[in-house]
Structures are given as structure tokens and as C-alpha cells.
C-alpha positions as CSV (number, residue, x, y, z in Angstrom):
1,X,25.9,-12.7,45.2
2,X,29.2,-12.3,47.0
3,X,28.9,-15.6,48.9
4,X,32.1,-16.8,47.3
5,X,34.0,-14.1,49.3
6,X,32.6,-15.2,52.7
7,X,35.1,-15.4,55.7
8,X,35.3,-19.2,55.8
9,X,36.2,-19.5,52.2
10,X,38.8,-16.7,52.5
11,X,40.3,-18.6,55.4
12,X,40.4,-21.7,53.3
13,X,42.2,-19.8,50.5
14,X,44.6,-18.1,52.9
15,X,45.6,-21.2,54.8
16,X,45.5,-21.9,58.6
17,X,48.2,-19.3,59.4
18,X,46.5,-16.4,57.8
19,X,45.8,-13.5,60.1
20,X,42.6,-11.4,60.5
21,X,44.5,-8.5,58.9
22,X,45.2,-10.7,55.8
23,X,41.5,-11.6,55.6
24,X,40.6,-7.9,55.6
25,X,43.1,-7.1,52.9
26,X,41.8,-10.0,50.8
27,X,38.2,-8.9,51.3
28,X,39.1,-5.3,50.3
29,X,40.9,-6.4,47.1
30,X,37.9,-8.5,46.1
31,X,35.6,-5.5,46.5
32,X,38.1,-3.3,44.5
33,X,38.1,-5.9,41.7
34,X,34.3,-6.0,41.6
35,X,34.1,-2.2,41.4
36,X,36.7,-2.0,38.7
37,X,34.8,-4.6,36.6
38,X,31.5,-2.7,37.1
39,X,33.2,0.6,36.0
40,X,34.7,-1.1,32.9
41,X,31.3,-2.6,32.0
42,X,29.6,0.8,32.4
43,X,32.2,2.4,30.2
44,X,31.8,-0.2,27.5
45,X,28.0,-0.1,27.4
46,X,27.6,3.7,27.6
47,X,29.4,4.2,24.2
48,X,30.3,7.6,22.9
49,X,27.2,9.3,24.4
50,X,28.8,12.4,25.9
51,X,27.9,16.1,25.9
52,X,28.3,18.2,22.7
53,X,31.2,20.6,23.0
54,X,30.1,24.2,23.2
55,X,32.6,25.2,20.5
56,X,31.2,22.5,18.1
57,X,27.6,23.5,18.8
58,X,28.4,27.1,18.0
59,X,30.1,26.1,14.7
60,X,27.0,24.1,13.7
61,X,24.8,27.1,14.4
62,X,26.9,30.0,12.9
63,X,29.0,30.6,9.9
64,X,28.6,29.8,6.2
65,X,26.8,26.6,5.1
66,X,30.0,24.7,4.2
67,X,31.7,25.3,7.6
68,X,28.4,24.5,9.4
69,X,28.1,21.2,7.4
70,X,31.7,20.3,8.2
71,X,31.0,20.8,11.9
72,X,27.7,18.8,11.6
73,X,29.6,15.9,10.1
74,X,32.1,16.0,12.9
75,X,29.4,16.0,15.5
76,X,27.5,13.2,13.8
77,X,30.6,11.0,13.9
78,X,31.0,11.7,17.6
79,X,27.4,10.5,18.2
80,X,27.0,12.9,21.1
81,X,23.9,12.3,23.2
82,X,22.9,16.0,23.1
83,X,23.1,16.3,19.3
84,X,19.6,15.0,18.6
85,X,17.7,17.6,20.8
86,X,20.0,20.3,19.4
87,X,19.2,19.4,15.8
88,X,15.5,19.3,16.6
89,X,15.7,22.7,18.2
90,X,17.5,24.0,15.1
91,X,14.8,22.7,12.9
92,X,12.2,24.3,15.2
93,X,14.0,27.7,15.1
94,X,14.6,27.5,18.9
95,X,18.4,28.2,18.9
96,X,20.0,31.5,19.6
97,X,23.7,32.6,19.7
98,X,25.3,34.8,22.3
99,X,28.9,35.2,23.2
100,X,30.1,32.4,21.0
101,X,27.7,29.9,22.7
102,X,24.5,28.3,21.5
103,X,21.3,28.3,23.7
104,X,18.0,26.5,23.4
105,X,15.1,28.7,23.9
106,X,11.8,26.9,24.4
107,X,9.1,29.3,25.8
108,X,10.4,30.8,28.9
109,X,13.0,28.1,29.4
110,X,16.6,28.8,28.4
111,X,19.2,25.9,28.4
112,X,22.8,25.7,27.3
113,X,23.0,23.7,24.0
114,X,26.1,21.9,25.1
115,X,25.4,20.7,28.6
116,X,21.6,21.0,28.6
117,X,21.8,22.9,31.9
118,X,19.2,25.6,32.6
119,X,20.4,29.2,32.3
120,X,18.8,31.9,34.4
121,X,18.5,34.4,31.5
122,X,19.5,34.6,27.9
123,X,22.5,36.9,27.5
124,X,22.0,40.3,25.9
125,X,22.6,40.6,22.2
126,X,21.5,37.1,21.4
127,X,20.9,36.5,17.8
128,X,18.6,34.1,16.0
129,X,20.0,31.2,14.0
130,X,19.0,31.3,10.3
131,X,18.7,28.0,8.5
132,X,18.3,27.7,4.7
133,X,16.7,24.8,3.0
134,X,20.0,23.1,2.4
135,X,20.8,23.2,6.1
136,X,17.4,21.9,7.0
137,X,17.8,18.9,4.7
138,X,21.2,18.1,6.2
139,X,19.8,18.4,9.8
140,X,17.0,16.0,8.9
141,X,19.4,13.6,7.3
142,X,21.7,13.8,10.4
143,X,18.7,13.0,12.7
144,X,17.9,10.0,10.5
145,X,21.5,8.8,10.6
146,X,21.5,9.0,14.4
147,X,18.4,6.8,14.5
148,X,20.4,4.0,12.9
149,X,21.6,3.2,16.4
150,X,18.2,3.2,18.0
151,X,17.1,0.2,20.1
152,X,13.8,0.2,18.3
153,X,13.9,-1.8,15.0
154,X,11.1,0.2,13.4
155,X,13.1,3.4,14.0
156,X,16.2,1.9,12.4
157,X,14.1,0.7,9.4
158,X,12.5,4.2,9.0
159,X,16.0,5.8,9.3
160,X,17.3,3.7,6.4
161,X,14.3,4.7,4.2
162,X,14.9,8.4,5.1
163,X,18.6,8.2,4.3
164,X,18.2,6.6,0.8
165,X,17.6,10.0,-0.8
166,X,19.5,12.3,1.6
167,X,22.9,11.0,2.5
168,X,26.5,11.6,1.3
169,X,30.0,10.5,1.8
170,X,30.4,12.5,5.0
171,X,28.0,10.1,6.7
172,X,29.8,7.0,5.5
173,X,31.7,6.3,8.8
174,X,28.4,6.5,10.7
175,X,26.7,4.1,8.2
176,X,29.6,1.7,8.5
177,X,29.4,1.8,12.3
178,X,25.7,1.1,12.1
179,X,26.3,-1.8,9.7
180,X,28.9,-3.3,12.1
181,X,26.6,-3.3,15.1
182,X,23.3,-4.2,13.3
183,X,22.1,-7.7,14.3
184,X,19.0,-7.9,12.2
185,X,20.0,-9.6,8.8
186,X,17.4,-7.8,6.8
187,X,18.3,-4.4,8.1
188,X,22.0,-5.2,7.8
189,X,21.5,-5.9,4.1
190,X,19.6,-2.6,3.6
191,X,22.4,-0.7,5.4
192,X,24.9,-2.4,3.1
193,X,22.9,-1.2,0.1
194,X,22.7,2.2,1.6
195,X,26.5,2.3,1.9
196,X,26.9,1.1,-1.7
197,X,24.6,4.0,-2.8
198,X,27.0,6.4,-1.0
199,X,30.2,4.7,-2.4
200,X,28.9,4.7,-6.0
201,X,29.6,8.4,-6.2
202,X,32.7,8.5,-4.1
203,X,35.9,10.1,-5.4
204,X,37.9,6.9,-5.0
205,X,37.7,4.6,-8.1
206,X,38.1,1.5,-6.0
207,X,35.1,2.4,-3.8
208,X,33.0,3.0,-6.9
209,X,33.9,-0.5,-8.2
210,X,33.1,-2.1,-4.9
211,X,29.7,-0.2,-4.8
212,X,28.9,-1.6,-8.3
213,X,29.4,-5.1,-7.0
214,X,27.3,-4.5,-4.0
215,X,24.4,-2.9,-6.0
216,X,24.3,-5.9,-8.3
217,X,22.5,-7.9,-5.6
218,X,19.9,-5.2,-4.8
219,X,16.3,-5.9,-5.7
220,X,15.1,-2.3,-5.0
221,X,13.6,0.0,-7.6
222,X,15.7,2.8,-6.1
223,X,18.8,1.0,-7.1
224,X,17.8,1.1,-10.7
225,X,17.2,4.8,-10.5
226,X,20.6,5.3,-8.8
227,X,22.5,3.3,-11.4
228,X,20.7,5.1,-14.3
229,X,21.7,8.4,-12.7
230,X,25.4,7.3,-12.5
231,X,25.3,6.1,-16.1
232,X,24.0,9.4,-17.4
233,X,26.3,11.2,-19.8
234,X,29.2,12.8,-18.0
235,X,28.4,11.3,-14.6
236,X,30.9,8.4,-14.7
237,X,33.9,8.8,-16.9
238,X,36.0,5.7,-15.9
239,X,35.4,3.0,-18.5
240,X,35.9,0.1,-16.1
241,X,33.5,1.5,-13.5
242,X,31.0,2.4,-16.2
243,X,31.0,-1.2,-17.5
244,X,30.6,-2.5,-13.9
245,X,27.6,-0.2,-13.4
246,X,26.0,-1.3,-16.7
247,X,26.4,-5.0,-15.7
248,X,24.8,-4.2,-12.3
249,X,22.0,-2.3,-14.0
250,X,21.2,-5.3,-16.3
251,X,21.1,-7.7,-13.3
252,X,18.9,-5.4,-11.3
253,X,16.5,-4.8,-14.2
254,X,16.3,-8.5,-14.8
255,X,15.2,-9.1,-11.2
256,X,12.7,-6.2,-11.2
257,X,11.2,-7.5,-14.4
258,X,9.6,-10.4,-12.4
259,X,7.9,-8.0,-10.1
260,X,6.6,-6.0,-13.1
261,X,5.3,-9.1,-14.8
262,X,3.6,-10.2,-11.5
263,X,2.1,-6.7,-11.2
264,X,0.6,-6.8,-14.7
265,X,-0.8,-10.3,-14.0
266,X,-2.4,-9.1,-10.7
267,X,-3.8,-6.0,-12.3
268,X,-5.4,-8.2,-15.0
269,X,-6.9,-10.6,-12.4
270,X,-8.1,-7.6,-10.4
271,X,-9.8,-6.1,-13.5
272,X,-11.2,-9.5,-14.3
273,X,-12.8,-9.8,-10.8
274,X,-14.4,-6.4,-11.3
275,X,-15.8,-7.4,-14.7
276,X,-17.0,-10.7,-13.2
277,X,-18.9,-8.8,-10.5
278,X,-20.4,-6.5,-13.1
279,X,-21.3,-9.4,-15.5
280,X,-22.8,-11.7,-12.9
281,X,-26.0,-9.7,-12.6
282,X,-26.2,-9.4,-16.3
283,X,-25.8,-13.1,-16.7
284,X,-29.2,-13.5,-15.1
285,X,-31.1,-10.6,-16.7
286,X,-29.7,-11.2,-20.1
287,X,-28.2,-14.7,-20.1
288,X,-31.2,-16.4,-18.4
289,X,-34.1,-14.0,-19.0
290,X,-33.1,-12.7,-22.4
291,X,-33.6,-9.0,-21.4
292,X,-31.0,-6.6,-22.9
293,X,-30.8,-4.4,-19.9
294,X,-29.0,-1.1,-20.8
295,X,-29.7,0.2,-17.3
296,X,-27.5,-2.4,-15.7
297,X,-24.7,0.1,-15.2
298,X,-27.1,2.5,-13.5
299,X,-28.1,-0.3,-11.1
300,X,-24.4,-0.5,-10.2
301,X,-24.4,3.2,-9.7
302,X,-27.3,2.9,-7.3
303,X,-25.3,0.3,-5.3
304,X,-22.3,2.7,-5.2
305,X,-24.4,5.6,-4.0
306,X,-26.1,3.4,-1.4
307,X,-22.6,2.7,-0.1
308,X,-21.9,6.5,0.0
309,X,-25.0,7.1,2.0
310,X,-24.2,4.4,4.5
311,X,-20.7,5.8,4.9
312,X,-22.0,9.3,5.7
313,X,-24.5,7.9,8.2
314,X,-21.8,6.1,10.0
315,X,-19.5,9.1,9.9
316,X,-22.3,11.3,11.4
317,X,-24.0,9.0,13.9
318,X,-21.4,6.3,14.7
319,X,-17.9,7.6,14.0
320,X,-16.4,5.1,16.4
321,X,-17.6,2.3,14.3
322,X,-16.7,3.9,10.9
323,X,-14.5,0.9,9.9
324,X,-17.6,-1.3,10.0
325,X,-19.6,0.8,7.5
326,X,-18.7,-1.4,4.5
327,X,-20.2,-4.5,6.2
328,X,-23.5,-2.7,6.6
329,X,-23.3,-1.2,3.1
330,X,-23.1,-4.6,1.3
331,X,-26.7,-5.6,2.1
332,X,-28.0,-2.1,1.8
333,X,-26.5,-1.7,-1.8
334,X,-28.0,-5.1,-2.7
335,X,-31.5,-4.2,-1.5
336,X,-31.4,-0.7,-3.0
337,X,-30.5,-2.0,-6.5
338,X,-32.9,-5.0,-6.1
339,X,-35.8,-2.8,-5.3
340,X,-35.2,-0.5,-8.3
341,X,-34.8,-3.6,-10.5
342,X,-38.1,-5.1,-9.2
343,X,-39.9,-1.8,-9.9
344,X,-38.4,-1.7,-13.4
345,X,-39.6,-5.3,-14.1
346,X,-43.1,-4.8,-12.8
347,X,-43.7,-1.5,-14.5
348,X,-42.0,-1.8,-17.9
349,X,-40.1,-5.0,-18.7
350,X,-42.9,-7.5,-17.9
351,X,-44.7,-6.3,-21.0
352,X,-41.6,-6.7,-23.3
353,X,-40.5,-10.3,-22.8
354,X,-39.6,-11.9,-26.1
355,X,-39.0,-8.5,-27.7
356,X,-35.2,-7.8,-27.2
357,X,-35.1,-4.6,-29.3
358,X,-37.9,-3.1,-27.3
359,X,-36.3,-4.0,-24.0
360,X,-33.0,-2.4,-25.2
361,X,-34.7,0.9,-26.0
362,X,-36.9,0.9,-22.9
363,X,-34.0,0.2,-20.5
364,X,-31.8,2.8,-22.2
365,X,-34.5,5.4,-21.5
366,X,-34.7,4.1,-17.8
367,X,-30.9,4.5,-17.6
368,X,-31.1,8.2,-18.6
369,X,-33.9,8.7,-16.0
370,X,-31.8,7.1,-13.2
371,X,-28.7,9.1,-14.1
372,X,-30.6,12.4,-14.0
373,X,-32.3,11.4,-10.8
374,X,-29.0,10.9,-9.1
375,X,-27.7,14.2,-10.4
376,X,-30.6,15.9,-8.9
377,X,-30.2,14.2,-5.5
378,X,-26.4,14.1,-5.1
379,X,-25.1,16.6,-7.7
380,X,-23.3,16.1,-11.0
381,X,-19.8,16.0,-9.3
382,X,-18.2,12.7,-8.2
383,X,-18.4,11.9,-4.5
384,X,-15.6,10.2,-2.6
385,X,-16.1,6.9,-0.7
386,X,-13.4,6.4,1.8
387,X,-11.8,3.0,2.4
388,X,-12.1,1.6,5.9
389,X,-8.7,1.4,7.7
390,X,-8.5,-2.4,7.2
391,X,-8.7,-1.9,3.4
392,X,-6.0,0.8,3.4
393,X,-2.4,0.0,2.4
394,X,-1.2,-3.1,0.8
395,X,0.7,-6.4,1.0
396,X,4.4,-6.0,-0.1
397,X,5.2,-9.2,-2.0
398,X,8.3,-7.9,-3.8
399,X,10.3,-4.7,-3.5
400,X,8.5,-3.3,-6.6
401,X,5.1,-5.2,-6.1
402,X,2.6,-4.2,-3.5
403,X,-0.9,-5.8,-3.7
404,X,-3.5,-3.2,-2.4
405,X,-5.8,-4.6,0.2
406,X,-8.9,-3.2,-1.5
407,X,-8.1,-5.1,-4.7
408,X,-7.5,-8.3,-2.7
409,X,-10.8,-7.8,-0.9
410,X,-12.6,-7.4,-4.3
411,X,-11.1,-10.7,-5.5
412,X,-12.4,-12.5,-2.4
413,X,-15.8,-10.7,-2.6
414,X,-16.2,-11.7,-6.3
415,X,-15.5,-15.3,-5.4
416,X,-18.0,-15.3,-2.6
417,X,-20.7,-13.7,-4.7
418,X,-20.0,-16.2,-7.5
419,X,-20.3,-19.1,-5.1
420,X,-23.5,-17.8,-3.6
421,X,-25.1,-17.2,-7.0
422,X,-24.1,-20.7,-8.2
423,X,-25.6,-22.3,-5.1
424,X,-28.8,-20.2,-5.4
425,X,-29.3,-21.1,-9.1
426,X,-28.4,-24.8,-8.7
427,X,-29.6,-25.7,-5.2
428,X,-32.6,-23.6,-4.2
429,X,-36.3,-23.6,-5.1
430,X,-36.0,-20.1,-6.6
431,X,-33.1,-21.3,-8.8
432,X,-35.2,-24.3,-10.0
433,X,-38.1,-22.0,-10.8
434,X,-35.9,-19.6,-12.7
435,X,-34.4,-22.4,-14.8
436,X,-37.8,-23.9,-15.5
437,X,-39.3,-20.6,-16.6
438,X,-36.3,-19.8,-18.7
439,X,-36.5,-23.2,-20.5
440,X,-40.3,-23.4,-21.0
441,X,-42.5,-20.8,-19.5
442,X,-45.8,-22.5,-20.5
443,X,-44.9,-25.8,-19.1
444,X,-43.7,-24.2,-15.9
445,X,-47.0,-22.3,-15.5
446,X,-48.9,-25.6,-16.1
447,X,-47.2,-27.3,-13.2
448,X,-48.0,-24.4,-10.9
449,X,-44.9,-22.2,-11.0
450,X,-45.8,-18.5,-10.5
451,X,-44.0,-17.3,-13.6
452,X,-44.7,-13.6,-13.1
453,X,-43.4,-13.6,-9.5
454,X,-40.3,-15.6,-10.6
455,X,-39.6,-13.1,-13.3
456,X,-39.7,-10.3,-10.7
457,X,-37.5,-12.1,-8.2
458,X,-35.0,-13.1,-10.9
459,X,-34.7,-9.6,-12.3
460,X,-34.4,-8.2,-8.7
461,X,-31.6,-10.8,-8.0
462,X,-29.7,-9.7,-11.1
463,X,-30.1,-6.1,-10.2
464,X,-29.0,-6.7,-6.6
465,X,-25.8,-8.3,-7.8
466,X,-25.2,-5.2,-9.9
467,X,-25.6,-3.2,-6.7
468,X,-23.0,-5.4,-5.0
469,X,-20.7,-4.6,-8.0
470,X,-21.2,-0.9,-7.4
471,X,-20.4,-1.3,-3.7
472,X,-17.1,-3.0,-4.6
473,X,-16.3,-0.4,-7.3
474,X,-16.8,2.4,-4.8
475,X,-13.7,1.1,-2.9
476,X,-11.3,1.6,-5.9
477,X,-12.5,4.9,-7.4
478,X,-14.8,7.8,-7.2
479,X,-18.6,7.5,-7.4
480,X,-20.5,9.5,-10.0
481,X,-23.6,9.5,-12.1
482,X,-21.6,8.1,-15.1
483,X,-20.1,5.2,-13.1
484,X,-21.9,2.4,-14.9
485,X,-21.3,3.8,-18.4
486,X,-17.7,2.6,-18.4
487,X,-18.5,-1.0,-17.6
488,X,-21.8,-1.8,-19.4
489,X,-20.1,-2.7,-22.8
490,X,-17.5,-4.8,-21.1
491,X,-20.1,-6.6,-19.1
492,X,-22.1,-7.5,-22.3
493,X,-18.8,-8.7,-24.0
494,X,-18.1,-11.0,-21.0
495,X,-21.6,-12.5,-21.0
496,X,-21.6,-13.1,-24.8
497,X,-18.1,-14.4,-24.9
498,X,-18.6,-16.8,-22.0
499,X,-21.8,-18.2,-23.4
500,X,-25.3,-17.0,-22.7
501,X,-26.6,-18.4,-19.4
502,X,-23.3,-20.0,-18.5
503,X,-21.8,-19.0,-15.2
504,X,-18.5,-20.9,-15.8
505,X,-18.2,-19.1,-19.2
506,X,-18.7,-15.8,-17.4
507,X,-15.9,-16.5,-15.0
508,X,-13.4,-17.6,-17.8
509,X,-14.4,-14.7,-20.0
510,X,-14.1,-12.0,-17.3
511,X,-10.7,-13.2,-16.1
512,X,-9.4,-13.7,-19.6
513,X,-10.5,-10.3,-20.8
514,X,-9.0,-8.7,-17.8
515,X,-5.6,-10.3,-18.1
516,X,-5.4,-9.9,-21.9
517,X,-6.5,-6.3,-21.7
518,X,-3.8,-5.4,-19.2
519,X,-1.1,-7.2,-21.2
520,X,-2.1,-5.3,-24.3
521,X,-2.2,-2.0,-22.4
522,X,1.4,-2.4,-21.5
523,X,2.2,-3.1,-25.2
524,X,-0.1,-0.7,-27.2
525,X,-1.8,1.6,-24.7
526,X,-5.3,1.6,-23.3
527,X,-7.2,2.8,-26.4
528,X,-5.6,0.4,-28.9
529,X,-5.8,-2.4,-26.3
530,X,-9.6,-1.9,-26.1
531,X,-9.9,-2.0,-29.9
532,X,-7.8,-5.1,-30.2
533,X,-9.9,-6.9,-27.6
534,X,-13.1,-6.0,-29.3
535,X,-11.8,-7.2,-32.7
536,X,-10.7,-10.5,-31.1
537,X,-14.2,-11.0,-29.6
538,X,-15.9,-10.3,-32.9
539,X,-13.7,-12.7,-34.7
540,X,-14.3,-15.4,-32.0
541,X,-18.0,-15.0,-32.1
542,X,-18.1,-15.4,-35.8
543,X,-16.4,-18.7,-35.5
544,X,-18.2,-19.8,-32.3
545,X,-21.5,-17.9,-32.0
546,X,-22.6,-19.8,-28.8
547,X,-19.5,-18.5,-26.9
548,X,-17.0,-20.5,-24.9
549,X,-19.6,-22.7,-23.2
550,X,-22.7,-23.6,-25.2
551,X,-26.0,-24.7,-23.6
552,X,-26.4,-28.5,-23.5
553,X,-29.7,-30.2,-24.4
554,X,-32.7,-28.9,-26.2
555,X,-34.2,-25.5,-25.6
556,X,-38.0,-25.3,-26.1
557,X,-39.0,-22.0,-27.6
558,X,-42.2,-20.2,-26.5
């Protein structure tokens, strides 16, 4: 490293007449220069991280709240290295005062709050430090402000979030220092908005005007709340500042409106995907087989309770694999609902084909039996189905728009179920038999199709898809005996509006009703939105009884 100071090079620099004493002096000067540079570099990189003065620590711990807060602001601006452990000890009630000095008492260990040095024993007459709620809030805010200088980006981001609701003008120098040294562009922007939030209530009129200009570029919902607070009667009396704040509020609300619109659209699509899952099974049992199955909602309920049972089994026997319980619950919920549907078809519905009113009454009675059976087994109260960790949280698209992972998963799941059902009906032997029996039962029987078995399999398939819908619904709400009652009417509306027996119509009707319903909810409320949607469907069916997509070709009646 110091090869440049080797003896031959020093001789070359000094010339041929240089003496050995001159070489030694040159070598010593070089080493002194290196040590001086190292000391300067250490001083520059160490920053203001020095011990907390004993007098300042005592002022933070004793006195009235205002004087303690003034001392805290002074200590925060100094950025003393020992301030953080001292504040944590104050919050934990581990600080005592004796002889005008503060001591940290943690178990049997006593340390001086200023230097951190161990003390043999706590002086006699030591008193506890009492902190009210105001002081505790200020201590927490000061700790968050100190984290703005952390080397960990996540800590700095968390500190910004903590300071949004708990900072004041006293911490402005610290925020400005953090903004000056922040290298991350995103965090630097957030710190600038944090500074603007402090300046907007400053005593200086020029600072408030500058804050209004800064807040104009903020896309955060908290900015709107801050501006509304400053625009409240009596909060801001200067006309020019008030006009600047109103202009900033208009700009912020215009930006946030796009997130609100996108949120309504996503909510509508999410509701449409749930309606699609619910209606897909009904599209087979009612659309293809002509059975008005009023127990379809209870088949969904069975799928949801099957998911609940699988969750409890994983929690009891395989807690380490709990996050995988939903993968196992999907086939279980399908099989449970399919078996119940097959039993319904073989015991009751097989005798009622071609008699829709009788199927309606019979399946309604079955639905009551299923609900009471569930109440007897699991109780009348709702049960909670927990989301696995990979479905918890959401994807932040905009500052005021977060897409929950469980809703996104239902969208993907509905698309996969729709694709699988379309392939099964159009490309498999069972699908061919179902379509043949639906169009002409006698001719299908004449060519060797086992119509009774096909009826059972088709009804079980529709029931199993209802069970999958129940499994999906368990991830967005509680599971109870009345789960299916809230969706059965909407499912029939989707099937009728889309066109009986038409999968494409079911998709369009489900997504359309979901989006229109959410748009109307934001305008007229949930109850009136439901009524308006129903009136629209009735008016549409009067003009087009076959629905959005009518069956093509000739239908041979039995």
C-alpha cells in the first residue's frame, strides 16, 4: 500500500545529495500525512454520534412536559448515539433520577444514561420517571425521526410512515437533514412531502405557501386529509395561503379520483368473478338439465364447510404445512358437494325431470334440510376460515388502491374453472353425452347413451362446481349456514340474463352485473342498486326472452 514511499523512490525525489537523515525526515512526514488523512476521514464518517450530555438527559427525564419536550427537541437535533437506548428505556419505565443524573435500570444492571458506563449501585433516594401519554407519543416520534438516518432502507421507509401522524415543527431540522442525505429517490420524495406536512401549519406565512406548492404534487390520501384539516373554518386565516391550499386540494383529489375509479372497477370485476363461480354450476343443472335447483346455495355452503374442516385438520395434524391447506381443500370441497348432488339426483330429482315447478319445491325442501343439518353439526354461528399467508395482504397499485391477493386469486381461480368446464363440455365424452341427452333424450338412449348415469354425473358436476364456489367464498368472508342464501337469486339472474345453456353468456352476465352493481352502489347505495339491477334485468328479458346469447339450431322437445 505504501510502496510509493519506498527508499529508492524517496532517494529519487530527494536527489543524489540527499542524506540518510533527510530520507528519515521525509519518511516520517509521509506517515504523519497518512495518519492525518485517516483521522479526518474518521471524523467525517462518524458524524454527530457522541454521548448524550448528563445535564440534557436529566432535563428530558425531569420537569414539566414543555421543558422536557424542549430538551428532547435539542437532543434529537444533536443526533446523539445514546439517545435511542435512552428513549427506549424511558418508554419501558427503566429510567430513574438521582442527584440530578439519569440512570438506566434493567434488572440488576445500573448504567449511567449519558455515558452508558456501568454503575456499581443506584444512588440512594432515586426516583422513578413518570411519563404521561403526551410524552410517550413524543418519545415514539423522536425514535422514528432518528430512524430516518438508518442504513436499512426498510427502517427509513417505516420511519416516514410513523412520522406522518406524529411530527411537528420542532423536528423540521432533522427532517431536512434526512432529506439532504437521502439517496433513494422514492424515499426522498416521501420525506419532502413529510416536510411539507410540517410546514403547512408553520407560523411563517412563506413556509405555508411553500408547503401548499409541495403538497400539490402528492398522490397520497393522507395529503387530502391534511389539506381538509387546514381548510377547516378557523384553521387558516390568510386568504392567499387558503387559496393555495384549495388549489392543491383540487389537484390532489383529481389524482386520487383515478384510484377510486379503478377501485370500483376492480370491486365490480371481483364481484363478477364470484357470481361467475356461483352461476357456473347452475348453468349445468338449470341451463343444460332444466332443473330449478333451489339448493344450489346450500351446495356452495357444503363446499365452504369442507374447506373449514380441511383447515382444522391441517392446523391440528400438520401445522407446519398450514399454508398448503387450501390446495387440499379445493378437491375436497368439489367431491363433498358433488357427492351430495349425486345423492340428491338419484333420490329425488330423477323422478322430476320435465316438471320444473316440482323440482323447485323439492330442492327448496332439500335446502332447508341441508341448512339444519349443518347447524346441528357445526352450530348456528359463523365459523372463520383463515387465509393462508400467501393470500394475505395485497398488491399496492396506486397510493389509494390496493388489490387484495385473495380477490386476485379468486379471479384466476374463476378463469381456470371456466376454462376447465368449457373443455369438459366441448371436448370430452361426458360433455358429448350431456349435450346429447339435453337436446334429445330418446335419441341419445337409442344410440346407447346411459341417460340415467349421464344425468347423475352432470348434476354431480354442477354441484361440485358449486362446492368450488363455496371454497372460494370462504376466503373472502365468514362461513355460516346461510352462506348460499345471499347468492342464489343473483346466480339465477346471471344464468337467465346470459342465456340458458350458454357459458359465454354466463361470463358476460356475471361480469356485467358485478361492475354495474358496484357502480350503482357508489351512486345510490346497496339496496337501491339491487332494485335497479333487478328492474333492468326484467326489462331486458321482456325485450329479449332468450337472454344475451340464444341457442342456435333446433331443439327437439321430449
